[in-house]
N, C-alpha and C positions, 0 to 999 in steps of 0.2 A: 675704240679699238687701238691697239699698239701699232705705231708705225712700222715695227720688226715684223709684224704678222701679215702673212699673205692669205688671200681668200681664193681658194681653187676652184676653178670650173671644170666639171666632168661633163663631157658632150656624148649624148647617147646618139649613136649612128647605125644604118641599116645598109650603107653603101659603101664603095671604095671612095666616091667622090666625096661624100660625107665626111669620111675619115680624115681625109687629105685636107678638106677645107677646116676641120676642128683644129689639125695640127697647125696649119698655117695662121689660123686666127689667134693662137696663143692658149688654146684649152692646156689644162695640166694633165689631163687623162681623157682616154676614149672608153667607152662602154659599147662594145660591139654587139650587135645583135643582127637577126633578120627580122623583117616583118615588124617594124615598129607601128604599123596600122593596127597589128593584133596586140600592141602593148610590148612588142620584143620576144622573140624566141632566139634559140640557140643558133650562132652564126654559121655560117659556112666554113669549114678547114681552109678551102682554097683562098676565101677572102681573107683569113687571118694570115696566111703564109704570104700572100700578095703584099699586104700592108707591112708585115714584118721584114720583108726584103726591100722596102722602101726607107730612105732616110728621115723617118718621121720623127724621131728622137721624143717619142711620147709613150707612156705604158698604155696597154690595151688590155682591159679586162672583158672577159667574155660571158655572155649571159648563158645560163643554163636553165633552159624552160622548152620542154619538148612540144608543146601545143598551146592554143589559146585558153582562156578561161580564167575566172577570177577566184577560183576554189583554191588553188595550189596544193591539192591532195593528190598525190602521185601513187600510182600502183608500183609494184616490185618491178614489172617490166619497163615501165617509164623511167624508173630510177637506173634499172640497168642500161638503157640507153644514154641518159645523161652522164653517167659515170664513164661510158665507153666514149662518148664525145669528149669528155674530159681528157682522157688519155691522148685522144687525136690533138686536142687545142694545146695540150702541154707540149707536145712533140713539135708543134709549129711555133712554139715561143710565147704563148700567153702568159701575161704578166700578173694576171690575177683573175678571179672569177666573181659572178653575182648569182646569187642562189637564194631561194628561200621555200620552205615546205611547211605545210599545215596539216594537222589532224582534222576530221570531220567536226570536230567540236570548236574549231577556228583557233586551237592552241597550236604553238609551235612543234614540229616534229622533230624532237631532238635526235632521234637514231637516224632520220634521213640526212639531217644536217650533218651529223657527226660524220657518215659515211663521205660526203663531199669534203669536209674539212680535212679527214684523213688522205683523201686522193689529191688534195691541193699541194701536198708535200710542202707546207710551210708559206706558200704564197697567199697573197691577202685575198680574203673574200668579203665582198659586201652581201649583206643581207637586204633584199630588196623589198618592193612595195608589198609583198605579202604581209609584212608588218602592219599595213594600213587595214588589212582584213581581220586582224585580231582584235580582242576586246579593248577598247580603250582604257577601262577600268583597270586592267591589268598591266598596262603599258610599261610601268618601271619594272615589275617583275619579269615582264618578257624580255627588256632590255638587258637585265641581269643575265638572264637565260643565254642570250645571243653573246654577251660578253663572255661568260664562262666557257663557250664552245669555241672561242677564239676568233670570231668575226671582227673584223677591222673597222667595219661602218654599217649604218643602217639608212637605206635611202627611203624617205618617208614623205607623204604630202600631208602629215598630222591627221590621219584617219578621214580625210576629205577628198574630194575629186581634185583639187588644186591646192598648191602649197599656200596660196594666199589665204583660202578658206580656212586652213588648217594651221594658221600661224600661232594660236594660242597654244594648241597641244605642242608644236614643234618648238615653241619657246621654252615650255616646261621641260620637254625632253633634253633639250640641249643644255640649259642651266643645270640640271641636275646629274647629266651623265657625260658632259664635255670632256672631263679628265681622263675618262676610262674608255671612251668610243666616240667615233666621229658620226654625229648625226647630220645627214646632207639632205637638206630639203630639195625636193624635185616635184615635177607636174606642175605645167601651166605656168613655168618661170619665163618671163621674156624680159626685153630691155625697158619697157614701160614699168614693170612692177619689181624690178630687180632691187633697186634701192630700198623699198618698203620691206621687203623680206630681209634683206642683210640687216637692217636697222632694228627690226623686230625680234629676230631670232638669234643675233649675233654668231651666226654660223660660221665655221672656218673653211666649208666647202659647199657647193650648190651644184645642182644637175639640171641640164637642159638640153633641148635638141638643137636650139639656135638656128631655127628655119627661118628662112624670109618668106613673105607672102608669096605664092607661086607666081603672080605676074611682076614681082619685083626681081626675080632670079633668071637672069637670061636663059641659063643652061636648062633649068627646070621648065620656063617657060616654053622653050622650043619642044621640048619632049612632050608637054600637056597640049601643045598645038597640033601634034600628029594626029591624024584623022584615021580612025578605025572602029568598024561596028561590031568587032569580036571583043568581048570582055572574058578575061581570064579568072574572075572570081567576082564576090562582092566589094572587096577593097579596091578593085581595078577601076572603079568609077571615081575614086577619089584622085585629086592631084598627086602626082609624084613629086614630093618634096625632098629638096637635099639641104644639108646644113649650109649656111652662108658663112663664109669666113669674116665677113664685115660685122655680122651680127655677133660672131664669137668674140671678135676684137673689142667691140662696144660693151659686151658684158664683161670682158677681162678688164677694160679701162675702168669701168664703173667699180668693180670689185676692188681694184687696186686703189681708187680714191677713197672708197669707203674704209678700207684697212688702214690707210695712214691718217685718218680722222682720231 
């Protein structure tokens, strides 16, 4: 890699504390969601406004996803809700958006994507991991479709559960399309496997939550120690993790070292 090239880290967050930690650790961009335990849903407008009022000095892209589910097939009413969310998020200073929509045959829903692109008013939009649900045999054709619609990047795990498992597909996609669109590996990326992923894919950007283990983060650990017999939902039994600025910093340092090689 060229010594003049930087490798950017995008951190996905679902809380104010995580967003602040991502910025403090040196992330290049935030993907703001709610409910990361559900794969990431549309964030609160209030959370975005609060973050934009802080001196974070980091772009914040907002997820557009109204519900959980790996189908990414949306009704007209769901699209109407997401487009209305976009208007509110734009008003509060969203720097970009993250979206993806498919048809029942797992092809890209061009019409719904075009609606989002038109509403984005020229701001960058990332096509998210709905891409990983599409047919790998049509991956290059689908990338061209995404490019033609004006998306700036694709977040992908290479059609596998994690980016490490999808390295082969990710490497092929980046090698063929890197001049026209950013292919951003994501899913399961951590400090331990980052160098392998950067070496294999030669990516220019990568995506991670950069969370520490629950028992190594003092703020998170204190929350998890609170005793309560009432659960607010299935995901509520999981540890409440937040992004750790030290993990972000380690990833950024690794990326800088790899870029200079």
